[in-house]
SERO-4910 file (N, C-alpha, C, O; in steps of 0.05 Angstrom, whole numbers):
BEGIN
 pado doro    nc1    nc2    nc3   cac1   cac2   cac3    cc1    cc2    cc3    oc1    oc2    oc3
  Unk    A   2531   2822   1678   2522   2793   1670   2544   2774   1678   2537   2756   1692
  Unk    A   2568   2775   1671   2585   2754   1681   2585   2752   1710   2587   2730   1720
  Unk    A   2583   2774   1724   2582   2775   1752   2558   2759   1762   2561   2742   1780
  Unk    A   2534   2764   1751   2514   2752   1759   2514   2722   1757   2506   2708   1776
  Unk    A   2523   2711   1734   2525   2686   1728   2546   2669   1747   2546   2644   1750
  Unk    A   2564   2686   1758   2587   2674   1778   2569   2673   1802   2567   2651   1813
  Unk    A   2556   2691   1811   2540   2689   1836   2520   2666   1835   2516   2650   1854
  Unk    A   2508   2665   1810   2488   2640   1816   2501   2614   1812   2490   2593   1819
  Unk    A   2527   2614   1799   2538   2588   1797   2552   2584   1828   2554   2560   1833
  Unk    A   2560   2600   1845   2568   2595   1875   2542   2588   1889   2543   2572   1907
  Unk    A   2518   2600   1881   2496   2594   1899   2490   2564   1893   2486   2549   1912
  Unk    A   2488   2556   1869   2481   2528   1863   2502   2507   1874   2495   2485   1885
  Unk    A   2530   2517   1870   2550   2500   1884   2547   2497   1915   2554   2477   1927
  Unk    A   2538   2517   1924   2535   2517   1957   2508   2494   1961   2511   2474   1975
  Unk    A   2486   2499   1950   2466   2484   1951   2475   2459   1952   2473   2443   1971
  Unk    A   2487   2452   1923   2493   2424   1922   2510   2412   1943   2508   2389   1951
  Unk    A   2529   2432   1953   2547   2419   1972   2531   2411   2000   2533   2390   2011
  Unk    A   2516   2433   2008   2495   2428   2032   2480   2403   2030   2478   2387   2049
  Unk    A   2467   2399   2002   2453   2372   1998   2465   2348   2003   2453   2329   2014
  Unk    A   2497   2349   1993   2512   2329   1999   2517   2324   2028   2515   2300   2036
  Unk    A   2524   2341   2043   2528   2341   2069   2504   2330   2083   2507   2311   2097
  Unk    A   2481   2340   2080   2454   2331   2090   2452   2301   2086   2445   2285   2103
  Unk    A   2457   2295   2062   2449   2264   2053   2468   2247   2070   2459   2227   2080
  Unk    A   2490   2252   2074   2513   2238   2087   2508   2241   2118   2515   2223   2133
  Unk    A   2497   2262   2127   2494   2263   2154   2465   2246   2157   2463   2232   2177
  Unk    A   2449   2246   2142   2426   2230   2145   2433   2199   2150   2423   2186   2169
  Unk    A   2450   2191   2132   2459   2162   2135   2475   2151   2159   2474   2128   2167
  Unk    A   2491   2173   2169   2507   2169   2192   2489   2172   2218   2493   2156   2236
  Unk    A   2469   2191   2220   2454   2189   2244   2432   2167   2244   2425   2156   2265
  Unk    A   2423   2162   2221   2403   2136   2219   2418   2114   2227   2409   2100   2245
  Unk    A   2442   2108   2218   2457   2085   2227   2469   2084   2253   2469   2063   2266
  Unk    A   2480   2105   2261   2492   2109   2288   2483   2126   2312   2495   2126   2334
  Unk    A   2459   2141   2305   2450   2158   2320   2470   2183   2325   2493   2183   2317
  Unk    A   2455   2203   2338   2467   2227   2342   2493   2227   2359   2512   2242   2352
  Unk    A   2496   2214   2379   2518   2213   2398   2539   2196   2384   2561   2207   2382
  Unk    A   2538   2175   2375   2557   2158   2362   2565   2167   2337   2588   2165   2331
  Unk    A   2546   2180   2319   2557   2191   2293   2574   2215   2294   2568   2232   2311
  Unk    A   2591   2219   2281   2609   2239   2283   2616   2256   2259   2612   2244   2238
  Unk    A   2624   2280   2258   2631   2294   2238   2656   2284   2217   2660   2294   2195
  Unk    A   2671   2263   2228   2687   2247   2217   2673   2228   2198   2681   2226   2175
  Unk    A   2654   2216   2207   2638   2196   2194   2625   2217   2170   2631   2210   2147
  Unk    A   2612   2236   2172   2603   2251   2149   2625   2258   2132   2622   2254   2108
  Unk    A   2647   2269   2141   2670   2277   2121   2676   2250   2102   2678   2251   2078
  Unk    A   2677   2225   2117   2691   2203   2103   2665   2201   2075   2673   2197   2052
  Unk    A   2640   2203   2080   2621   2196   2062   2620   2217   2041   2608   2212   2019
  Unk    A   2631   2241   2045   2625   2263   2028   2653   2268   2015   2654   2276   1992
  Unk    A   2674   2264   2026   2699   2271   2014   2709   2298   2023   2729   2309   2015
  Unk    A   2691   2308   2041   2699   2337   2050   2714   2337   2075   2716   2317   2088
  Unk    A   2726   2358   2082   2742   2359   2107   2721   2367   2129   2701   2379   2124
  Unk    A   2729   2359   2155   2709   2368   2176   2708   2396   2176   2686   2406   2184
  Unk    A   2727   2413   2169   2729   2444   2166   2710   2454   2147   2697   2475   2150
  Unk    A   2709   2438   2123   2687   2445   2098   2656   2441   2111   2638   2457   2106
  Unk    A   2654   2420   2126   2625   2415   2137   2621   2434   2158   2598   2441   2163
  Unk    A   2638   2443   2170   2633   2463   2193   2630   2492   2182   2622   2510   2197
  Unk    A   2637   2498   2156   2631   2519   2143   2605   2524   2135   2597   2548   2132
  Unk    A   2589   2502   2131   2561   2503   2126   2546   2496   2150   2523   2506   2151
  Unk    A   2554   2481   2172   2539   2477   2193   2560   2477   2217   2575   2459   2222
  Unk    A   2558   2503   2232   2578   2510   2255   2583   2484   2273   2606   2481   2283
  Unk    A   2563   2466   2278   2570   2445   2297   2552   2423   2289   2534   2426   2272
  Unk    A   2557   2399   2305   2540   2373   2299   2509   2381   2305   2492   2377   2287
  Unk    A   2502   2392   2326   2476   2401   2332   2462   2415   2309   2440   2407   2301
  Unk    A   2475   2434   2298   2466   2446   2273   2461   2428   2251   2442   2431   2236
  Unk    A   2480   2409   2249   2479   2391   2226   2453   2372   2228   2439   2368   2208
  Unk    A   2447   2361   2253   2425   2346   2258   2400   2362   2253   2381   2353   2239
  Unk    A   2398   2391   2265   2379   2403   2260   2371   2409   2227   2348   2410   2219
  Unk    A   2393   2411   2212   2390   2419   2185   2382   2389   2171   2371   2389   2149
  Unk    A   2386   2365   2183   2374   2344   2171   2348   2341   2177   2332   2333   2160
  Unk    A   2340   2348   2202   2310   2343   2208   2292   2362   2191   2270   2355   2182
  Unk    A   2303   2389   2189   2283   2411   2175   2285   2400   2144   2266   2403   2129
  Unk    A   2309   2388   2135   2308   2376   2104   2285   2360   2103   2268   2363   2086
  Unk    A   2284   2341   2123   2261   2323   2115   2237   2330   2118   2220   2319   2104
  Unk    A   2231   2349   2135   2204   2363   2140   2199   2378   2112   2176   2378   2102
  Unk    A   2219   2391   2101   2216   2405   2078   2204   2386   2055   2183   2391   2044
  Unk    A   2221   2364   2051   2211   2346   2034   2185   2338   2033   2171   2338   2012
  Unk    A   2177   2330   2059   2146   2324   2065   2125   2347   2058   2104   2342   2045
  Unk    A   2133   2372   2067   2114   2393   2064   2112   2399   2031   2090   2405   2022
  Unk    A   2132   2396   2015   2128   2400   1987   2108   2382   1978   2093   2391   1960
  Unk    A   2104   2359   1986   2086   2339   1973   2061   2338   1990   2040   2333   1977
  Unk    A   2057   2342   2016   2032   2335   2033   2020   2357   2048   1999   2353   2060
  Unk    A   2033   2384   2048   2020   2400   2067   1994   2410   2058   1979   2420   2076
  Unk    A   1986   2410   2033   1959   2418   2027   1940   2401   2040   1921   2408   2054
  Unk    A   1948   2373   2031   1924   2355   2041   1923   2353   2070   1902   2349   2081
  Unk    A   1948   2356   2087   1948   2350   2118   1934   2377   2132   1924   2378   2155
  Unk    A   1936   2397   2117   1920   2421   2126   1887   2423   2120   1871   2438   2132
  Unk    A   1881   2406   2098   1854   2408   2090   1830   2402   2114   1809   2414   2114
  Unk    A   1838   2383   2132   1823   2375   2153   1801   2351   2141   1798   2346   2117
  Unk    A   1788   2338   2165   1772   2317   2161   1782   2293   2148   1805   2286   2155
  Unk    A   1767   2277   2127   1776   2253   2114   1803   2258   2096   1821   2241   2092
  Unk    A   1800   2285   2086   1823   2288   2068   1852   2288   2082   1872   2277   2073
  Unk    A   1851   2302   2107   1876   2298   2120   1877   2270   2126   1897   2260   2114
  Unk    A   1865   2254   2138   1863   2227   2145   1876   2209   2120   1896   2196   2124
  Unk    A   1865   2210   2097   1877   2201   2074   1904   2213   2067   1921   2197   2058
  Unk    A   1911   2238   2070   1941   2248   2060   1958   2235   2084   1982   2230   2078
  Unk    A   1950   2228   2109   1968   2218   2127   1976   2188   2119   1999   2180   2124
  Unk    A   1960   2172   2107   1968   2148   2096   1980   2150   2069   1993   2131   2060
  Unk    A   1976   2172   2055   1995   2175   2028   2022   2182   2040   2041   2172   2029
  Unk    A   2026   2199   2060   2050   2204   2068   2065   2184   2080   2090   2187   2081
  Unk    A   2055   2164   2090   2065   2140   2106   2075   2121   2078   2097   2111   2076
  Unk    A   2055   2120   2061   2066   2105   2035   2089   2119   2023   2107   2105   2012
  Unk    A   2091   2144   2023   2115   2158   2012   2137   2150   2026   2158   2143   2015
  Unk    A   2134   2150   2054   2158   2148   2069   2173   2119   2066   2197   2116   2069
  Unk    A   2154   2098   2058   2165   2072   2057   2186   2072   2030   2201   2053   2027
  Unk    A   2185   2093   2012   2202   2095   1990   2230   2108   1999   2251   2107   1985
  Unk    A   2230   2118   2021   2255   2132   2035   2262   2118   2062   2260   2132   2082
  Unk    A   2268   2094   2063   2274   2080   2088   2296   2090   2103   2297   2084   2127
  Unk    A   2315   2105   2093   2334   2117   2107   2326   2139   2126   2336   2142   2148
  Unk    A   2305   2154   2114   2293   2176   2131   2276   2164   2153   2277   2173   2175
  Unk    A   2261   2145   2147   2247   2134   2171   2263   2123   2189   2257   2127   2213
  Unk    A   2287   2106   2181   2309   2099   2201   2318   2121   2216   2321   2120   2240
  Unk    A   2323   2142   2202   2333   2165   2217   2315   2178   2239   2324   2184   2261
  Unk    A   2289   2183   2231   2268   2193   2250   2267   2175   2272   2267   2185   2295
  Unk    A   2266   2146   2269   2262   2129   2290   2284   2129   2310   2281   2132   2334
  Unk    A   2308   2127   2296   2332   2129   2316   2333   2151   2332   2335   2149   2356
  Unk    A   2331   2175   2317   2337   2199   2336   2315   2206   2352   2319   2220   2372
  Unk    A   2288   2198   2347   2263   2202   2361   2270   2186   2388   2266   2197   2410
  Unk    A   2281   2162   2387   2286   2144   2410   2306   2161   2429   2301   2165   2453
  Unk    A   2327   2170   2418   2348   2184   2434   2338   2208   2444   2346   2215   2466
  Unk    A   2323   2221   2431   2309   2252   2437   2293   2250   2461   2283   2271   2468
  Unk    A   2287   2229   2475   2268   2226   2501   2285   2236   2524   2277   2241   2547
  Unk    A   2314   2237   2513   2332   2249   2540   2326   2281   2535   2327   2291   2513
  Unk    A   2320   2292   2559   2316   2324   2559   2338   2339   2548   2334   2362   2539
  Unk    A   2366   2326   2549   2390   2346   2544   2394   2337   2516   2415   2345   2507
  Unk    A   2380   2321   2501   2386   2316   2472   2377   2341   2455   2356   2353   2459
  Unk    A   2399   2347   2432   2390   2373   2418   2363   2371   2403   2352   2392   2396
  Unk    A   2354   2347   2397   2333   2346   2386   2305   2343   2400   2282   2340   2389
  Unk    A   2312   2344   2427   2288   2339   2447   2263   2355   2441   2241   2345   2439
  Unk    A   2267   2383   2437   2245   2402   2434   2237   2401   2410   2215   2412   2407
  Unk    A   2249   2391   2387   2241   2387   2362   2218   2366   2359   2198   2369   2345
  Unk    A   2223   2345   2374   2210   2321   2373   2184   2324   2391   2162   2314   2384
  Unk    A   2187   2338   2416   2164   2347   2432   2145   2365   2410   2121   2358   2409
  Unk    A   2153   2383   2395   2136   2399   2379   2126   2384   2358   2103   2390   2350
  Unk    A   2142   2360   2345   2135   2342   2323   2114   2328   2334   2093   2329   2321
  Unk    A   2115   2314   2358   2094   2298   2366   2068   2311   2373   2047   2300   2368
  Unk    A   2070   2336   2384   2048   2351   2389   2032   2359   2364   2008   2357   2365
  Unk    A   2043   2367   2344   2034   2372   2316   2016   2350   2307   1992   2353   2300
  Unk    A   2029   2327   2308   2016   2302   2294   1994   2293   2306   1976   2284   2292
  Unk    A   1994   2295   2338   1968   2287   2353   1948   2309   2348   1924   2304   2345
  Unk    A   1958   2332   2348   1938   2357   2344   1924   2352   2315   1900   2351   2314
  Unk    A   1939   2347   2291   1932   2344   2266   1909   2324   2263   1887   2327   2252
  Unk    A   1920   2302   2276   1904   2281   2275   1875   2281   2290   1855   2269   2282
  Unk    A   1877   2293   2310   1849   2302   2330   1835   2319   2317   1811   2314   2314
  Unk    A   1846   2343   2305   1827   2362   2293   1813   2346   2264   1790   2352   2258
  Unk    A   1824   2330   2252   1817   2318   2230   1794   2299   2242   1771   2301   2233
  Unk    A   1800   2284   2258   1778   2265   2271   1755   2281   2283   1733   2270   2282
  Unk    A   1756   2302   2293   1735   2320   2304   1718   2329   2284   1693   2328   2285
  Unk    A   1733   2338   2262   1718   2349   2237   1700   2325   2225   1676   2328   2219
  Unk    A   1713   2304   2223   1701   2279   2212   1677   2272   2231   1655   2266   2221
  Unk    A   1680   2273   2257   1659   2267   2277   1638   2285   2272   1615   2277   2273
  Unk    A   1643   2311   2266   1620   2336   2265   1601   2327   2240   1577   2332   2239
  Unk    A   1616   2310   2220   1604   2307   2197   1589   2276   2199   1577   2265   2181
  Unk    A   1592   2265   2225   1578   2242   2228   1594   2217   2212   1583   2197   2203
  Unk    A   1617   2222   2211   1635   2204   2199   1652   2184   2215   1666   2167   2205
  Unk    A   1650   2187   2239   1667   2168   2257   1649   2151   2277   1626   2158   2281
  Unk    A   1659   2133   2287   1644   2116   2308   1629   2134   2330   1641   2152   2340
  Unk    A   1608   2128   2335   1594   2144   2357   1611   2139   2387   1621   2118   2394
  Unk    A   1613   2163   2399   1626   2163   2423   1658   2163   2422   1669   2162   2444
  Unk    A   1673   2164   2398   1696   2162   2398   1710   2188   2414   1702   2211   2414
  Unk    A   1733   2179   2426   1747   2202   2439   1768   2205   2421   1783   2187   2415
  Unk    A   1767   2230   2410   1784   2238   2384   1811   2242   2394   1829   2236   2379
  Unk    A   1817   2254   2418   1845   2260   2426   1855   2235   2434   1880   2234   2431
  Unk    A   1845   2212   2444   1856   2190   2449   1860   2175   2423   1880   2164   2418
  Unk    A   1842   2176   2409   1846   2162   2380   1867   2172   2367   1880   2158   2352
  Unk    A   1875   2199   2371   1895   2209   2355   1925   2203   2367   1945   2201   2353
  Unk    A   1925   2200   2391   1950   2191   2406   1957   2161   2397   1979   2154   2387
  Unk    A   1935   2144   2401   1936   2120   2394   1946   2115   2363   1963   2097   2358
  Unk    A   1937   2128   2347   1941   2126   2316   1974   2136   2315   1989   2122   2300
  Unk    A   1984   2154   2326   2010   2164   2327   2027   2139   2336   2048   2132   2325
  Unk    A   2016   2126   2357   2034   2102   2371   2031   2084   2348   2053   2075   2340
  Unk    A   2011   2078   2337   2008   2054   2317   2027   2061   2294   2041   2043   2285
  Unk    A   2028   2081   2285   2049   2088   2263   2077   2083   2272   2092   2069   2258
  Unk    A   2086   2095   2296   2112   2095   2304   2118   2058   2308   2138   2048   2298
  Unk    A   2103   2045   2321   2108   2018   2326   2110   2002   2296   2127   1985   2291
  Unk    A   2091   2009   2281   2094   1996   2254   2117   2004   2240   2130   1985   2230
  Unk    A   2126   2027   2236   2153   2035   2230   2174   2019   2241   2191   2010   2225
  Unk    A   2175   2015   2264   2197   2001   2276   2196   1970   2267   2217   1958   2262
  Unk    A   2169   1957   2264   2166   1932   2254   2176   1930   2227   2190   1911   2220
  Unk    A   2167   1949   2211   2175   1954   2179   2207   1953   2175   2217   1939   2158
  Unk    A   2220   1970   2193   2247   1968   2194   2260   1945   2197   2279   1938   2183
  Unk    A   2249   1930   2216   2262   1900   2224   2256   1878   2203   2271   1858   2200
  Unk    A   2231   1882   2187   2224   1865   2169   2208   1878   2147   2184   1883   2151
  Unk    A   2219   1885   2123   2207   1904   2107   2194   1888   2086   2183   1900   2067
  Unk    A   2194   1858   2087   2178   1842   2067   2151   1835   2075   2134   1827   2058
  Unk    A   2146   1837   2103   2122   1826   2113   2104   1846   2125   2082   1840   2133
  Unk    A   2113   1873   2126   2098   1890   2139   2093   1917   2121   2111   1929   2110
  Unk    A   2067   1924   2118   2060   1945   2098   2046   1965   2121   2024   1962   2132
  Unk    A   2065   1986   2125   2058   2004   2147   2037   2026   2133   2027   2043   2149
  Unk    A   2031   2027   2114   2012   2050   2098   1986   2033   2100   1967   2043   2112
  Unk    A   1983   2010   2091   1961   1994   2089   1946   1988   2121   1922   1991   2125
  Unk    A   1966   1981   2139   1958   1971   2168   1947   1998   2181   1929   1997   2197
  Unk    A   1960   2022   2173   1954   2048   2186   1925   2054   2172   1909   2064   2187
  Unk    A   1919   2051   2147   1893   2055   2137   1874   2040   2149   1853   2049   2158
  Unk    A   1882   2012   2150   1860   1996   2163   1852   2006   2191   1829   2005   2199
  Unk    A   1873   2015   2208   1871   2025   2233   1853   2050   2235   1834   2052   2251
  Unk    A   1859   2070   2215   1839   2093   2212   1815   2087   2206   1797   2101   2215
  Unk    A   1809   2064   2187   1785   2059   2174   1767   2049   2198   1743   2054   2198
  Unk    A   1780   2034   2219   1765   2022   2244   1751   2043   2263   1734   2038   2280
  Unk    A   1760   2069   2256   1749   2089   2269   1726   2104   2260   1712   2117   2275
  Unk    A   1722   2100   2233   1703   2115   2215   1681   2098   2211   1682   2074   2213
  Unk    A   1659   2112   2207   1634   2100   2191   1632   2101   2165   1614   2088   2153
  Unk    A   1650   2116   2153   1650   2116   2121   1677   2107   2108   1697   2108   2122
  Unk    A   1678   2101   2087   1699   2090   2072   1722   2113   2072   1717   2135   2063
  Unk    A   1746   2108   2081   1769   2127   2080   1780   2132   2051   1798   2147   2047
***
């Protein structure tokens, strides 16, 4: 029993330490980007040595991947069921997710900063964002197609194009919001945009 308790204590300590590192790395990458942000910056925010950080994440690319996966896990815990439901429910869940994101501006800033950097093919997050954008467009397209089959979208709507434009609207509004958080409501503006595609109330 004593050995089991000790192991659980070590697991908890390790999980807490990883969370501490990921939180600090999120701040560093969101503020400085991947290339300018350093393990030293993360070390200064955590009080850990760089060797201590490397014990949990073998390199800076691994740390960035850990941050992005951590961000996705937080979203999945809250919204996966709705996003996979299809049709209007998925579209409503997209708005709910954006509204939640506005409560975590550091994560929105991280995503916006790294996504811009990752357009370079040699960036360690390039493939991650390719997959991420493909998933976002596909999810919206399928939801709109299901709504179209139910007669809930504007006649003749090109669902694939509408999905791409909706992702572009979300990204653009996020940038505007990060620059001026008092006059931009991303969730409400995206809701109005999606509503303009529909013939029923979202």
